[in-house]
C-alpha positions as CSV (number, residue, x, y, z in Angstrom):
1,M,0.0,0.0,0.0
2,A,1.3,3.4,-0.9
3,V,1.9,5.7,2.0
4,V,0.3,9.2,1.7
5,R,2.6,11.9,2.9
6,R,0.6,14.6,4.6
7,V,2.4,17.7,5.8
8,I,0.7,20.1,8.2
9,L,2.8,23.1,9.0
10,G,2.8,26.8,9.8
11,V,5.6,29.3,9.5
12,A,6.4,33.0,9.0
13,T,9.9,32.9,7.6
14,S,11.3,33.0,4.2
15,A,13.8,30.1,4.9
16,V,11.5,27.1,4.5
17,T,12.1,23.9,6.3
18,L,9.7,21.0,6.5
19,A,9.2,21.1,10.2
20,V,6.2,22.1,12.2
21,A,5.0,25.5,11.3
22,G,2.7,29.9,11.4
23,C,11.7,44.7,26.5
24,S,9.4,45.8,29.0
25,S,8.3,49.2,27.9
26,G,6.8,50.6,31.1
27,V,4.9,53.0,28.8
28,A,2.3,55.2,30.3
29,T,0.2,58.1,29.1
30,K,2.5,61.1,28.7
31,P,1.4,63.6,31.4
32,G,0.9,67.2,30.5
33,A,1.3,66.9,26.8
34,T,1.2,70.3,25.2
35,E,-1.1,71.2,22.3
36,A,2.0,71.4,20.1
37,Q,3.0,67.9,21.1
38,K,-0.5,66.6,20.4
39,R,-0.6,68.2,17.0
40,S,2.9,66.8,16.1
41,S,1.9,63.3,17.2
42,A,-1.7,63.3,15.9
43,P,-2.4,61.2,12.8
44,K,-3.8,63.2,9.8
45,G,-7.4,64.0,10.3
46,A,-7.3,63.5,14.1
47,A,-8.5,66.4,16.3
48,A,-5.7,67.4,18.7
49,D,-8.1,67.8,21.6
50,K,-9.2,64.2,21.2
51,V,-5.7,62.7,21.1
52,R,-4.0,61.1,24.1
53,V,-0.3,60.9,23.6
54,I,1.3,57.7,24.9
55,G,4.9,57.6,26.0
56,D,7.3,59.0,23.4
57,G,4.4,59.6,21.0
58,S,5.0,56.4,18.9
59,T,1.3,55.7,19.6
60,V,-1.6,58.0,20.4
61,D,-5.1,57.1,21.5
62,T,-7.5,58.7,19.0
63,G,-10.6,56.9,20.3
64,R,-12.8,54.2,18.7
65,Q,-11.5,52.5,15.6
66,P,-13.3,53.6,12.4
67,L,-15.2,51.4,10.1
68,Q,-16.3,48.8,12.6
69,P,-19.4,46.7,11.8
70,A,-22.5,46.9,13.9
71,V,-22.8,43.8,16.2
72,R,-26.2,42.3,16.3
73,K,-27.6,39.2,18.1
74,L,-29.3,36.6,15.9
75,V,-33.0,36.7,16.1
76,P,-34.8,33.3,16.6
77,G,-34.7,31.3,13.4
78,Q,-32.2,33.5,11.6
79,Q,-29.5,31.9,9.5
80,P,-26.0,32.9,10.7
81,P,-23.8,35.0,8.4
82,Q,-20.9,33.2,6.7
83,F,-17.8,34.7,8.4
84,V,-14.4,34.5,6.6
85,V,-11.2,35.7,8.3
86,F,-8.1,36.3,6.1
87,S,-5.1,36.7,8.3
88,W,-1.4,37.5,7.6
89,D,1.5,36.3,9.7
90,G,4.5,38.6,10.1
91,A,2.7,41.6,8.4
92,G,5.6,43.8,7.4
93,E,6.0,45.9,4.2
94,D,9.1,45.2,2.1
95,N,10.0,45.7,-1.5
96,Q,7.4,43.3,-2.7
97,R,4.7,45.7,-1.5
98,L,2.3,43.0,-0.7
99,F,1.0,44.5,2.6
100,S,-0.1,47.7,0.7
101,H,-1.4,45.6,-2.2
102,F,-3.7,43.5,-0.1
103,R,-4.9,46.6,1.8
104,E,-6.2,47.9,-1.5
105,V,-7.7,44.5,-2.3
106,G,-9.5,44.5,1.0
107,K,-10.9,48.0,0.5
108,K,-12.1,47.1,-3.0
109,Y,-14.0,43.9,-1.9
110,D,-15.0,45.1,1.6
111,A,-12.7,42.5,3.3
112,K,-11.5,43.5,6.7
113,M,-8.4,41.4,7.7
114,T,-6.2,40.6,10.6
115,Y,-2.6,41.5,10.3
116,F,-0.4,39.7,12.8
117,L,2.6,42.0,13.3
118,S,6.0,40.6,14.2
119,A,7.1,43.4,16.4
120,V,10.8,43.1,15.7
121,Y,10.0,44.5,12.3
122,L,9.8,47.9,14.2
123,L,13.2,47.4,15.8
124,P,16.3,48.4,13.8
125,H,19.1,45.9,13.6
126,E,21.5,48.1,15.5
127,K,19.1,48.1,18.5
128,R,18.5,44.4,18.4
129,E,19.8,43.8,21.9
130,L,16.8,45.6,23.3
131,Y,15.0,42.3,22.6
132,A,15.6,39.7,25.3
133,P,13.9,36.6,24.0
134,P,13.1,33.7,26.3
135,R,15.8,31.0,26.2
136,H,18.0,32.9,23.8
137,R,20.7,35.5,24.0
138,P,19.7,39.2,23.8
139,G,19.3,40.3,20.2
140,A,18.6,36.8,18.8
141,S,15.8,36.5,16.2
142,D,15.1,33.8,13.6
143,I,13.5,36.4,11.3
144,G,16.1,39.2,11.8
145,F,15.2,42.8,12.4
146,N,14.6,45.8,10.1
147,N,16.2,48.9,8.6
148,I,14.9,52.4,8.9
149,R,13.3,52.4,5.5
150,G,11.5,49.1,6.2
151,I,10.3,50.4,9.6
152,R,8.9,53.5,7.9
153,D,7.2,51.5,5.2
154,T,5.7,49.0,7.7
155,L,4.5,51.8,10.0
156,K,2.7,53.4,7.1
157,Q,0.8,50.2,6.3
158,I,0.0,49.5,10.0
159,R,-1.4,53.0,10.4
160,G,-3.5,52.8,7.2
161,A,-4.7,49.3,7.9
162,W,-6.1,50.3,11.3
163,Q,-7.7,53.3,9.8
164,D,-9.3,51.1,7.2
165,G,-10.9,49.1,10.0
166,N,-8.5,46.1,10.0
167,E,-7.0,44.5,13.1
168,I,-3.4,44.7,14.2
169,G,-2.7,41.5,16.1
170,T,0.6,40.0,17.0
171,H,2.9,37.3,15.7
172,F,5.1,38.0,18.7
173,N,8.8,38.7,18.1
174,G,11.7,36.4,17.2
175,H,9.8,33.4,15.7
176,F,11.6,30.7,17.5
177,C,10.5,27.1,16.6
178,G,11.4,23.6,17.6
179,A,12.7,21.8,20.7
180,N,15.8,24.0,21.1
181,G,14.3,27.0,22.9
182,G,11.3,27.3,20.6
183,V,8.0,28.9,21.7
184,G,6.6,25.4,22.3
185,T,9.0,25.0,25.2
186,W,8.2,28.4,26.8
187,S,6.5,28.8,30.2
188,S,3.5,31.1,30.7
189,E,5.8,33.6,32.4
190,E,8.1,33.5,29.3
191,W,5.1,34.1,27.1
192,K,4.1,37.1,29.2
193,S,7.6,38.5,28.7
194,E,7.3,38.0,24.9
195,I,3.9,39.8,24.8
196,T,5.1,42.7,26.9
197,Q,8.1,43.1,24.7
198,A,6.0,43.0,21.5
199,E,3.8,45.8,22.9
200,G,6.9,47.7,23.9
201,F,8.4,47.7,20.4
202,V,5.2,49.0,18.9
203,K,4.9,51.7,21.5
204,N,8.5,52.8,21.4
205,W,9.5,52.7,17.7
206,R,10.0,56.5,17.6
207,T,12.8,56.3,20.2
208,N,14.2,53.0,19.1
209,A,14.4,53.9,15.4
210,G,15.2,57.6,15.9
211,L,12.1,58.6,13.9
212,K,11.3,61.7,16.0
213,N,9.1,63.4,13.4
214,A,7.3,60.4,11.9
215,E,3.5,60.2,12.3
216,S,2.2,58.3,15.3
217,L,0.2,55.1,15.1
218,P,-3.4,56.1,15.9
219,F,-4.2,53.6,18.6
220,D,-3.2,52.5,22.1
221,Y,-1.8,49.1,21.3
222,S,-2.3,47.8,24.9
223,K,-6.1,48.3,24.2
224,E,-6.1,47.1,20.6
225,L,-4.0,44.0,21.0
226,V,-6.5,41.2,21.8
227,G,-5.1,38.2,20.0
228,G,-2.3,36.6,18.0
229,R,-0.9,33.5,16.3
230,A,2.2,31.8,17.7
231,P,5.1,31.0,15.5
232,C,5.0,27.5,14.0
233,L,1.6,27.0,15.7
234,E,3.5,25.9,18.8
235,G,3.1,26.5,22.5
236,Q,-0.6,27.2,22.9
237,R,-0.9,25.3,26.1
238,N,1.2,27.7,28.1
239,L,0.4,30.7,25.9
240,I,-3.3,30.6,26.8
241,P,-2.8,31.5,30.5
242,A,-0.4,34.3,29.6
243,A,-2.7,35.6,26.9
244,K,-5.6,35.6,29.3
245,E,-3.7,37.5,32.0
246,M,-2.5,40.0,29.3
247,G,-6.1,40.8,28.2
248,F,-6.3,38.7,25.0
249,R,-9.7,37.6,23.9
250,Y,-8.7,35.0,21.3
251,D,-5.8,32.8,20.1
252,A,-5.2,31.7,16.6
253,S,-2.4,29.3,17.3
254,S,-4.2,25.9,17.1
255,R,-3.3,23.5,14.3
256,G,-5.6,21.0,12.7
257,G,-9.0,22.5,13.6
258,R,-12.1,21.4,11.8
259,Q,-14.7,23.6,10.0
260,V,-17.1,23.8,12.9
261,W,-18.3,26.6,15.2
262,P,-15.5,27.7,17.5
263,S,-15.4,27.4,21.3
264,K,-13.3,28.8,24.1
265,I,-10.3,27.5,26.0
266,D,-10.3,28.8,29.5
267,G,-12.3,31.9,28.5
268,I,-10.2,32.6,25.3
269,W,-11.8,32.0,21.9
270,D,-9.9,29.3,20.0
271,F,-9.6,30.2,16.3
272,P,-7.6,27.4,14.7
273,L,-6.3,27.0,11.2
274,Q,-8.6,24.4,9.7
275,E,-8.4,21.2,7.8
276,I,-9.6,21.9,4.3
277,P,-9.7,20.1,1.0
278,M,-6.6,19.7,-1.2
279,P,-8.2,19.0,-4.6
280,G,-6.8,15.9,-6.3
281,R,-5.4,14.5,-3.2
282,T,-6.8,12.0,-0.7
283,F,-6.1,14.1,2.4
284,E,-6.8,17.6,3.7
285,T,-4.3,20.2,4.8
286,L,-4.3,23.3,6.9
287,S,-5.9,26.5,5.6
288,M,-2.6,28.3,5.0
289,D,-0.5,29.1,2.0
290,Y,2.6,27.5,3.4
291,N,0.8,24.2,3.9
292,F,-0.2,24.0,0.3
293,L,3.4,24.8,-0.6
294,A,4.8,22.1,1.7
295,N,2.5,19.4,0.1
296,Q,3.3,20.6,-3.4
297,S,7.0,21.5,-3.8
298,G,8.5,21.5,-0.4
299,T,10.5,24.6,-1.4
300,V,9.8,28.2,-2.2
301,N,11.3,27.9,-5.6
302,G,9.8,24.8,-7.1
303,D,9.4,23.9,-10.8
304,P,8.1,27.0,-12.6
305,S,6.1,24.9,-14.9
306,R,4.0,23.8,-12.0
307,H,3.4,27.2,-10.4
308,A,0.1,28.0,-12.0
309,A,-1.3,24.5,-11.2
310,W,-0.2,24.8,-7.6
311,G,-1.9,28.2,-7.2
312,E,-5.1,26.8,-8.8
313,Q,-5.0,23.9,-6.4
314,M,-4.9,26.2,-3.4
315,R,-7.6,28.5,-4.8
316,D,-9.9,25.6,-5.5
317,G,-9.2,24.1,-2.0
318,L,-10.1,27.4,-0.4
319,R,-13.2,27.7,-2.5
320,Q,-14.3,24.1,-1.7
321,A,-13.8,24.9,2.0
322,F,-15.9,28.0,1.7
323,D,-18.7,26.3,-0.3
324,R,-19.1,23.5,2.2
325,A,-19.4,26.0,5.1
326,Y,-21.6,28.5,3.2
327,N,-24.0,25.8,2.0
328,G,-23.6,23.7,5.2
329,N,-23.1,24.6,8.9
330,R,-22.0,28.3,8.2
331,A,-19.0,27.8,10.5
332,P,-16.4,30.6,10.2
333,L,-13.6,29.9,7.7
334,F,-10.1,30.9,8.8
335,I,-7.4,31.4,6.1
336,G,-3.8,32.1,7.0
337,N,-1.2,33.7,4.7
338,H,2.3,35.3,4.5
339,F,3.4,38.3,2.5
340,E,5.7,36.1,0.4
341,S,6.2,35.4,-3.4
342,W,6.7,31.7,-2.9
343,N,6.7,29.7,-6.1
344,G,6.4,32.8,-8.3
345,G,3.7,34.4,-6.2
346,T,1.1,31.8,-7.1
347,Y,-0.3,31.6,-3.6
348,M,-0.8,35.4,-3.4
349,R,-2.8,35.2,-6.7
350,A,-4.8,32.3,-5.2
351,V,-5.7,34.3,-2.1
352,E,-6.6,37.4,-4.1
353,D,-8.9,35.4,-6.4
354,T,-10.5,33.9,-3.3
355,I,-11.2,37.3,-1.8
356,K,-12.7,38.6,-5.1
357,S,-15.0,35.6,-5.5
358,I,-16.3,35.1,-2.0
359,C,-16.4,38.4,0.0
360,P,-19.0,40.1,-2.2
361,Q,-21.4,37.2,-1.9
362,E,-24.8,37.6,-0.2
363,G,-24.6,36.8,3.5
364,V,-20.8,36.7,3.6
365,R,-18.8,38.8,6.0
366,C,-15.1,39.0,5.6
367,V,-14.0,40.2,9.0
368,T,-11.1,40.3,11.5
369,F,-10.7,37.8,14.3
370,K,-11.5,40.7,16.7
371,Q,-14.7,41.4,14.9
372,L,-15.7,37.8,14.9
373,A,-15.0,37.6,18.7
374,D,-17.3,40.7,19.2
375,W,-20.1,38.9,17.3
376,L,-19.7,35.6,19.1
377,D,-19.7,37.4,22.5
378,A,-23.0,39.1,21.6
379,Q,-24.8,35.9,20.8
380,D,-26.9,33.8,23.2
381,P,-24.7,31.0,24.6
382,Q,-27.5,28.5,23.9
383,V,-27.5,29.5,20.2
384,L,-23.8,28.9,19.9
385,E,-24.0,25.6,21.6
386,R,-26.6,24.5,19.1
387,L,-24.5,25.7,16.2
388,R,-21.6,23.6,17.5
389,T,-23.7,20.4,17.1
390,L,-23.4,20.8,13.3
391,G,-20.7,18.7,11.8
392,V,-18.4,19.8,8.9
393,G,-20.5,20.9,5.9
394,K,-23.8,19.8,7.6
395,K,-26.7,22.1,7.4
396,P,-29.7,21.7,9.7
397,A,-32.0,18.9,8.3
398,E,-35.1,20.8,9.5
399,G,-33.9,24.1,8.1
400,W,-32.4,27.2,9.8
401,E,-35.7,28.6,11.0
402,A,-36.6,25.5,13.0
403,F,-33.0,24.8,14.0
404,L,-32.5,28.2,15.6
405,S,-36.0,28.7,16.9
406,A,-36.5,30.1,20.4
407,Q,-36.5,26.6,21.9
408,P,-33.7,26.2,24.5
409,V,-31.1,23.5,24.2
410,A,-29.3,21.6,27.0
411,P,-26.0,23.1,28.0
412,A,-22.8,21.5,26.8
413,G,-20.4,19.7,29.1
414,P,-17.3,21.1,30.8
415,Q,-15.4,23.8,28.9
416,A,-12.7,22.6,26.6
417,Q,-9.2,22.5,27.9
418,A,-6.0,23.5,26.0
419,K,-5.1,20.9,23.4
420,P,-1.8,19.0,24.0
421,E,1.0,19.7,21.5
422,S,1.2,17.1,18.8
423,P,3.8,16.5,16.1
424,A,3.3,17.5,12.5
425,K,1.4,14.9,10.5
426,R,3.6,13.6,7.7
C-alpha cells in the first residue's frame, strides 16, 4: 500500500524547512502633553483635543477605531452570516509591497483582515539587543530585524490598515520554533515577557528607530491587541494562561482545527487553522498558503512549470472549504497567509482570487478575528451551543428557521481544555 505523505505546517519565515510551522516598555500616558506635542503626534485628520499621547508619541489614542461593523444578536430562526477571516503572519512591508497591495484588495472587496505583526519589524538591527527573547541570547531572532526604510514602510501600512478598519494582532517577536528554545518550550511567564516586549516595540519605535518626526500610530496598542498567532503553531498550552492575563480575547495558534463553530479554551476564543480540501489528493491540509506549498513543492522555488497549477489547487481548495461551510453549517472559515512570493507568487494570486470571489457574496462577512469575537460574544450561549452540534458541511436537516428557533437547548459539558501539543502529520 502506498503511504500518503501529509504535511501540516505553519511558518512565517522565508527560509522554508519541512518542520512544524505559522523589552518591558513601562509605557504610560504622557502627562501634561502640550497642544503642540499633540498636534505633532496626531495622525492626519485626528483632532488634537481628542488625542491622548502615549509615552514617546509612537502611539496615540484617537478613540474608537473607524469602520467597525455593527454587532447584532441573531433573532430566533435567523441563518447565521458566513464569516471568513483572512489573516497574515508577520505583516511587514518590504520591496514586494504585498501589505499595501492587499490593503487595497481589502478595500475594493469590503474585506477586513487581521494583520499579525512581528514586532521586531519595528526594531532596527543596531538596536536588536533591546530584545531579550526567552531561552535565547539578547538580540537573537530567527527572522532578523529591520532597517529604517523598512520600519517607515511598515508603520505606514499598519497606520493605514487600522484606519481602514482592519486588526493589528501579534505574531510576537523572534519566531523561534522547535525543541531548542522554541516557543513550544516556553512557560507562561516567558510568554508574558514576549507579549510585553511585543507591545513595547510597537509603543517605542519612535525612540528605538530615531524617527522623531514620523506620524504616530493612531491607537493604544495595549487596548487594541487582543489576539495573536504563535510562530510555527506551537506552544498554545502555556500561551493561553499568559494571553488571558494580558487581556487577550482569542488565540489563533491551534493547528488542525475542523470547520465547525468555535469554542473557548479557559475563556479565550480558539480560532484554529482548519483542515480543508486539497483538490486531487486523498487528504486535507491546513488552511494556510505554506501548507499547500509544503505538500506541493516543499520549497519556495519549485518547478516554474507547476506554479500555475499549484496556485489553482490552493484557490480551489479554499473555494471548496468556503462552499461546504456556506452551504452547510455556516462555520467561520479561517485562512492564514504570508506576504511572500513563494513559487512565483502563485499563492498570493490564489488568495486574491478567493477574496474577489467570496467576499462580495450575499450573507458573507469578511471580518477580522477581533470582529468575529465581538459577534460571538454578543450571541446567546445556547444558540452557539446549538451551532456547535453541526458537523463539517452539515446544514440543519429541518432548516435554519426551525433549528435556531427560540427553543432552549441543553448546556454543553465542561469547557474545553487546552489541546496538547502534537507533532506534525507527515
